[in-house]
C-alpha positions, 0 to 999 in steps of 0.5 A: 853624947853626955847629959852635960853636953845635951843640957849645956846650951840650956844652962848658957841660956839660963845665965843670959836670962839671969843677966838680962833680968838684972839689967832691966831691974837696975834700969827700972830702979834708976828710972822714974815711973811713967806710963811707959815703964810697964813695958820694961817691967813686963820684959823684966818679968818675962826674963824672970819667968824664963829663969824659973822655967829654965831652972825647972826644965834643966832639973827635970832633964837631970841637969844642975840649974845652979851651975854657973858658966864663966865668964859672969855677966854674959848678957852684953849690957850687964857691965855697961848698964849702970850708966844707962837710962831707961826712957826717952834714951835711944842709945839705951833702947838700942843697947837693950835691943842688941842684948835681946837680939844677942840672946836670940842668936845664942838660942839659935846656936843652942837649937842648932845643936843636933844633940839637944834633947827634944824636950829642951828644943820644944821648950825653947822654940815654943816658950822662949823664942816667941817671948824674946821676939816680942821684946825686940818688937816692943823695943822697936816701937820705942825706937820708932816713937823716939825717931818721930819725936826727934823729927817733930812728927 
């Protein structure tokens, strides 16, 4: 298997992370600050940290972290996010959660590649998957909060 084939999945994940960070940044810029904003800022920072880590990992494994796959805006929310609100907006939270879950599914596809280098596999399993899972849990807490507010509890 060529070096490109063994690193291709990491590049795909990198660009999902770039689009995710852009989505969260746009939402944060368009939203008023409140006590709950820090959760979204943390998720945005996690995606930015993943971008830097993936670029380093790809470069250390001999790949080109600047290569951009087509099409652009691979994260599901990237095109729609201009109209989304951030806080107290269940459709936005559901869309963010769907984006995070899509990224997790893509990561599982990459991990299923038997030719993925062990270093890359370990990196994804030990660092990125747990963080993404935490993002889904955080977004679930916001959804649960919204359901309680709507129910009057």
